[in-house]
C-alpha positions in Angstrom: -12.1 -101.8 31.1 -10.5 -102.8 34.4 -12.6 -105.4 36.6 -11.7 -104.9 40.2 -12.1 -107.6 42.7 -14.2 -107.4 45.8 -12.8 -106.0 48.8 -13.1 -109.1 50.9 -11.1 -111.4 48.5 -8.0 -112.8 49.8 -5.2 -111.8 47.4 -2.1 -113.3 49.9 -2.2 -115.8 52.9 0.8 -117.2 54.9 0.6 -119.5 58.2 1.8 -117.6 61.0 2.4 -120.2 63.4 0.0 -122.4 65.0 -3.8 -121.7 63.9 -2.8 -118.1 63.0 -3.1 -117.0 59.2 -1.5 -113.4 58.0 -4.0 -112.5 55.2 -4.2 -109.8 52.5 -7.2 -108.7 51.2 -8.3 -107.3 47.4 -8.9 -103.6 49.4 -5.2 -103.4 50.6 -6.4 -104.3 54.3 -4.5 -106.9 56.2 -5.0 -109.1 59.7 -3.8 -112.0 61.6 -6.8 -114.2 62.0 -7.1 -116.8 64.9 -8.5 -120.1 62.7 -8.4 -122.4 65.6 -12.4 -122.7 65.8 -12.3 -124.2 62.3 -9.7 -127.1 63.1 -12.0 -128.0 66.2 -15.2 -128.5 63.8 -14.4 -131.9 62.2 -15.8 -133.0 59.1 -13.9 -131.7 56.0 -11.8 -129.7 58.7 -11.0 -132.6 60.8 -7.1 -132.7 59.0 -6.8 -129.2 60.0 -6.4 -130.4 63.7 -3.2 -131.3 62.8 -1.1 -128.7 62.8 1.8 -129.5 60.2 -1.6 -130.2 57.7 -2.9 -126.6 58.7 0.3 -125.0 57.8 -0.5 -126.6 54.4 -2.8 -123.7 53.6 -2.9 -121.9 50.1 -5.0 -119.4 48.5 -7.4 -120.8 45.6 -10.3 -119.1 44.2 -9.7 -115.6 46.2 -9.9 -117.7 49.8 -7.9 -119.8 52.0 -8.0 -123.3 51.4 -6.2 -126.8 52.1 -5.3 -129.7 50.0 -8.3 -131.7 50.9 -10.6 -129.0 49.7 -11.7 -127.4 53.0 -12.0 -123.5 52.7 -13.3 -120.7 54.4 -15.7 -118.0 52.7 -13.6 -115.1 52.1 -16.7 -113.0 53.2 -16.5 -114.5 56.7 -12.5 -113.8 56.7 -12.9 -110.3 55.8 -15.6 -109.9 58.6 -13.5 -111.6 61.0 -10.8 -109.2 59.9 -13.0 -106.5 60.6 -13.7 -106.9 64.1 -10.1 -108.1 65.1 -7.7 -105.8 67.1 -5.2 -104.1 64.5 -1.7 -106.0 64.9 0.3 -103.1 65.9 -2.2 -102.7 68.8 -2.1 -106.3 69.6 2.1 -106.4 69.6 1.8 -103.2 71.7 -0.2 -104.7 74.4 1.4 -106.0 77.6 0.6 -110.0 77.2 -0.8 -111.7 79.9 0.3 -115.5 80.7 -1.0 -117.9 78.0 -2.1 -115.1 75.6 -0.8 -115.6 72.3 0.1 -112.7 70.0 -2.0 -111.4 67.6 -4.7 -113.6 68.5 -8.5 -112.5 67.7 -10.3 -111.1 70.6 -13.1 -113.6 71.3 -16.8 -112.0 70.3 -19.4 -111.5 72.7 -20.0 -114.0 75.3 
């Protein structure tokens, strides 16, 4: 009997520059997420403010984490991915000055 993973489990993650992370989920969906809000939080996330440290991300226990033990719940990453523009739409949209490619759109203000 094969046990399947919950759809929100992170299968792969790759640093995509700045505070962007390309993630692949167990259900096959993929997204580029802007995690800059976590780098600005302080506490266990304080080291993430240093771009070279942020880039050391890895996948452990089905989520994105860093060497100091900081991690983000995979369910939260999945929610963020569901509300993000598909990468193809983000790439085909004209960029305004200062707009980052593949940035996750801001939520309701």
